[in-house]
N, C-alpha and C positions, 0 to 999 in steps of 0.2 A: 592450344596456343596460349601464351602468356603475354599480357600487356604490362609494360612498365611505364607508369605515369609519374611525371616529376614536375613540380612547380618551378617556373623560371625565376631565378633570383628571389626565392620565396619570401624572405623577411622584407626585403626592399619592396617587393610587389604588394605585400600585405599593407605596407604603409601608403602605397599609391592608390589602393582601392578607393579610399575615402578622400583622397587628394588628387582628383583628376588633373589639377593644374600642374602636377609633377610628372605626368606621363611624358616619356621621352627625355626627361631630365635626370641628371646624375643623383643617385641616392645611396647613402651608406648608413649602416646600423652598427651601433657600438655595443660592447659587452657590458656586464654589470659594472656599476660605478663609472660608466662612460670611459672605460680603460682603453680597449683596443677595438679595431674595426673587425667585425665578425661576418659582415655580409655586405655585398655591393651589387648594384645592377650593372648591366653592360656599359652604360654611359659613363659610370664612375670608373670602371676598369679601363676604359679607353683613355681616360685622363691620367693614367699611370698610378692610381691608387691601388694598393694591394691589401688583401685580407691578412690580418695578423699584425698590421702596423699599429703602434701606440698612437692614439688620437692626437696627443699633444705634439707629436713630431710632425704631423701633416695638417695640423689645424690651419695654419696660414695658407697652405695650398688649397684646402677645402673651401676656405672663405674666398680666396681669389678666383677659384674656378666655379664658385657658386654651387658647390656640392651640398645637397640637403642632408643634414645629419639628424638621426633619430636614436634615442636610447632604446634598448631592447624592450619590447612590449610583448612578453611571452603569453599573456592572457589573450591578447588579440590574435597572435599567431596560432595558438592552440585552437581557438574557436573557428578560425578560417579553415584550418586543417580538418576539423570535425565536419564542417559543412561540405567540404570537397569529398571527404570519405563517404558521406551519406549518398552522394551522387554515384560514386564508384560502386556502391552496394546495389544500386538499381541496375547497373550495366552488367555486372559479373556475378556468377553464382557463388564465387568465393574470392576473397581478397586477403592480402597481407599488408598491414600498415608497416612498412619497413622503417620509416622515420617520419618526422612531422611534415615533410614536404614530398615524400615519394611513397608509392604503393605498387604492389604487384596485383594484377587482376587475372584470375585463372579462368580459362574456358576449356576444361578438359575434354569435352565431347562435342566441340563445335568445329566441323570441317568446312569452314567457309573458304571462299576463294581469296586471293590476294587483294582483289579490288574490294571485296566485302570488308576485309580487315581495315583497309584504308578508310572506308566509309565509316566504320565503327570508331576508329581513332579520331577522325575529323569531327564526328558528331559529339564525342566525349569532350574533345578540346573546345568545341563551339559552346556546348552547354555549360561547362564550368566557367568559361569566360563570361557568358551571358548572366548566369545566376549568382556567381560569386565574385567575378571580376579578376580572377587569377589566370594568367597565361600559363599553359602547360605544354609539355612535349610528350609524345607517346611513341614508344618503341614496341613492336610486336614480333615475337619469335617463339620457338618451341621450348626454350629453356630460359631460366632466370638470367644466366650469364649473358646469353645472346640478347635477351630483351634489354638488359642494361646497356650493352654496346649499341644496339639499334636506337635507344633513346638518345645517346650522345650524338649519333649521326643525325637524328631527327632535328636537333637544334640547328643543324646546318642546311636542312632540306625541307623547310616549311612547317616543321612541328610534328610530322607523323612519318614514320619509316617502318616498313613491313618486310619481314624475312621472305626471301625467295631462294629456294634451295640451289637453283642454277647459278646464283650470283654470290653465294656466301663465300666461296674460296677467294674470289677476286677482292671482296671487301676485307677479308682477314689478311690477305697478302699486303695490304696497304695500311694495316693497323699495327702499331707498336705493342709489344707484350705488356708494357706497364699500364696501358689504358684498359686492359682486361680486368674485370671485377675479380678481386681475390689475388691478383698477382702483385701489382705495385712495383716501386722502383728497386727495392732490394732483390726481390725474386727475379725481376727482369734482368738485373746484372748477372745473377747466377745463370740464367738461361743464355745470356749473351756469351758467357765464357764457354758454354757448351755448344755454341753455334746456332742457337735458336734466336733468330733476329726479328721475327714477326709472328703474328697470331696464327697464320696458316701453318707455319712450321710447328708451333705449339699444338695446334689441333692434330697434326699428323705424328706427334711424338708418341712413342710407345707408353702404355700405361705403367709399365714397370719402371721406366726411366722417370716418368712424371712423379710417381710416388716416392722414388728415391731422392729426386732433386727438390721437390716441392711439397713433400708430405702428402697426407691423405686429401688435403684441400686441393692441391694441384692435380691429384688424380681425378677428383670430381670436376675440376675446371676443364680438363682435357675432354672428358666425356660430354660435358655440357656444350663445348664448342663443336662437338660432333652431333649435336641435336638430341643427346640422351639426357633427360632430366635426372639430376643427381642431388641437387640442393633442395632439401625439403622446405616446405612452408614453415616459417618461424612463428610459433605461438607465444604471445606475450604471457609470461608467467607473473604471478604476484611476487613482489619484492620481499626478500628475506629481512632487509633492514630499510628504514626510511630516514633520510637525512635532510635537514633544512639548515642552510648556512649561507651567509653572505659577508663580504667585507664591509665594514663601516666606511662612511664617507670621510671620517676623520677619527683620530685616536680618542678613545673614551677612557676616562680615569676614575669615574665614580661608580659604585656598585648599583645605585638606583637606576642609572641610565642603562647599565648592562642588563639589569633585570627587565627593563622594558623591551629590549631586543630579544631577550630569552623568551618572554611571553609571546611575542609576535611570531618568532620562528617555531616555537612549540605548537602554536595554533595551526600554522601552515602544515607542519609535519603530521599532526593528528587528523587534519582534514584529508590529507593524502591517504592516511591509514584507513579512514572510513570509506574513502572512494574505492578501495580494493576489498572492502568488506572484511577487514581484519581487526584484530585487537593486539595490544602489546603487553608484555610482562615486565619490561624494563626500559628506562630512558637514560641515555648517556649525554653528558654535557662536556664540552671542550671549549676552553678559551685560550687565546693566544695574542701576543703582541705582534707576531709576524715579522719581527726584526731579525730574520734569519741571517742577513748579511752584515749586521752591525758588529763592529769589533768590540763594542762595549758590552760585556755580559750583563751589566746592570740594566740594560734596556731590553733584555730578552727574558721572556717568561711564557710558559704554556703549561697547562695542567688540565686534567679531566677527571670525571667521576661517573661511576655507574650506579644508578639507583634501581633497586628491585621494587616493583610495585606490589601492593598487597594482593591484588588479583588482576587477571587479564581485563583490560578495559580499552575503550576508545572514547571515553568521556573526557573532554578537554580540560575542565577545571581540575579533575583529580591528577592528571598527568602534569599540568602546569604547576600545581601545588607541590608535587614531589620534586620537580625540577628546581623551583624557587628555593625550596628548603635546602637543597644540596649546593646551590651556587656559592654561598658564603664560605663553604669549606675549601674552595679552590681559588677564590678571589684574593688577590694580594694588592694592597694599596701601593701607589707610587709608580705603577706601570700604565703605559698607554696602550690599551687593547684595541685591536683592529678587527677581530673576528670572534664570533661565538658559533658553535655548531651543536645542534640538537639532533640526536639519533635515537630513533625508536627501535627496540630490539626484542627478540623472543616473540616474533609475530606468529599468530595462529588465526585461522578463520574465525570470524565473529560468531559467538554462540553463548547463550546464557548458561552459566554454570553456577547454580545456587549453592549456598552454604549456610551454616547456622546463623551467620551474622549479616546476611544479605537480605534486604527487604525486596521482595519481588516487585511490588508496586513502585518502589523508589527506582529500581533498576529500569523498569519499563519507562518511567517518566524521563529518566536521563536519556534513554535511547531515542525517544520521541522528540525530546528537545534538540538533540544533536541532528536528527533528520531535518527538523524545521530550520535549524541554523544553516545547514548546508544548502537548503533550497533558497533561503534568503540571500546567502552569500553568492550563489550562482546567478541570481536574478539581479541583485542590486550592487554587488561588489563587496569585497572582503571587509572594507573599513566601515560598512554600514552597521554591523553588529559584531562587536569584539569585546574582549575583556578590558576593563577600564585601565588596568595596569599598563597595557601596551601603549596607552596614549599619554602617560604622565610626563614623559620627557621626549624632546625632539632634538634633531641635529645629528643623530647617529645614522639615520636612514641612508639607504643606498643612494649614491649620486646619480640622478637621472634628469639632467637639465633639458634633454630634448625629447622627453616622453610624449608620445601621441596619446590621444584619448582611447579608451576601451570602447570603440564604436559599437561593438556588437554584443557586449556582455554587461554593460552598466547603463541603466536608464538615463542617468544624468549626462552621459556622454553621447547619447544618440544624436546624430546629425539633425539639424533643424533646417527646414525649408521655409523660406520667407517669401 
């Protein structure tokens, strides 16, 4: 059996964990620079607010309806996700973290009864809410596709829903094809043109027709609907490139301020590089005015440069130094820049590769220093220890007017009880 566990309105629920006064009240979370609405809880959806709407267009509605707005706090969301995953790992012999808010829990050799699976699902739901404060739903079925479907139904049926072979056809006959994982609207329309109107008809479709109409993915979906596992566990692989980029809150015209943003984004990229135990051999920098729709070509400019490093490294000062040296070659005065992108390339697993010009003790000191830096950053927050250059200029930082504290990852933000 496979359990699919999914956090309810995950981003909004994360914000409510340390704000119990907001439970049962409408909450919305905004994208970078407080641009668009990317997450809502049920109460906000019931007021007619939809995901993807620009915030400035619905600001008045949000204020009049007393919808509580938050800037995206990915540090908080990632830590809550980590805490939930640690509980999943206690329940299941194997798990797959499908996304930040949902996971598959695999029980390959557990032949429990339906009532037993209900008990496991309820216990998992109860424990995560008690220890983390996150409401979840659990769907249990023999395949990942069915587990995803049963999770959707669980939201309507008390939070836990378990597969029963005698009832599966009745459920599928009442399910539209587009709600099945891997089908979507476009493929659903293709199926409709061929007389396939619901998920039961899709289940009974011949494998030959499924592969012809829906490619190999549709072939696997049909088998999964028949209770035959065909979609393997996805193992997260190390990234081949690592990119750090954000749009500035306002246009930036001077090189010195652009450099500050470059240093901060490079630091973040190299931190991610070390987290996957890799080193890079090149760094790419790209700057842009982002005036793609301006009719005046004099307002448009973008350029990039690739810098080959002297040796493979994950030492932040060396990578930042190379990036800073290259920036003046692509910077042009007179333009208002809105974004800078730092990309680390030619990634390989971290390993010491000495040469005639490398001091072994110096290299070891650099590695130990970076390890200590990462531990301090994780414990106290990224701004506690950083390169001085990133703090020289302000005003370019991402707009985050409604940012909540990092309740679980920064000592200074820990909630206080009086």
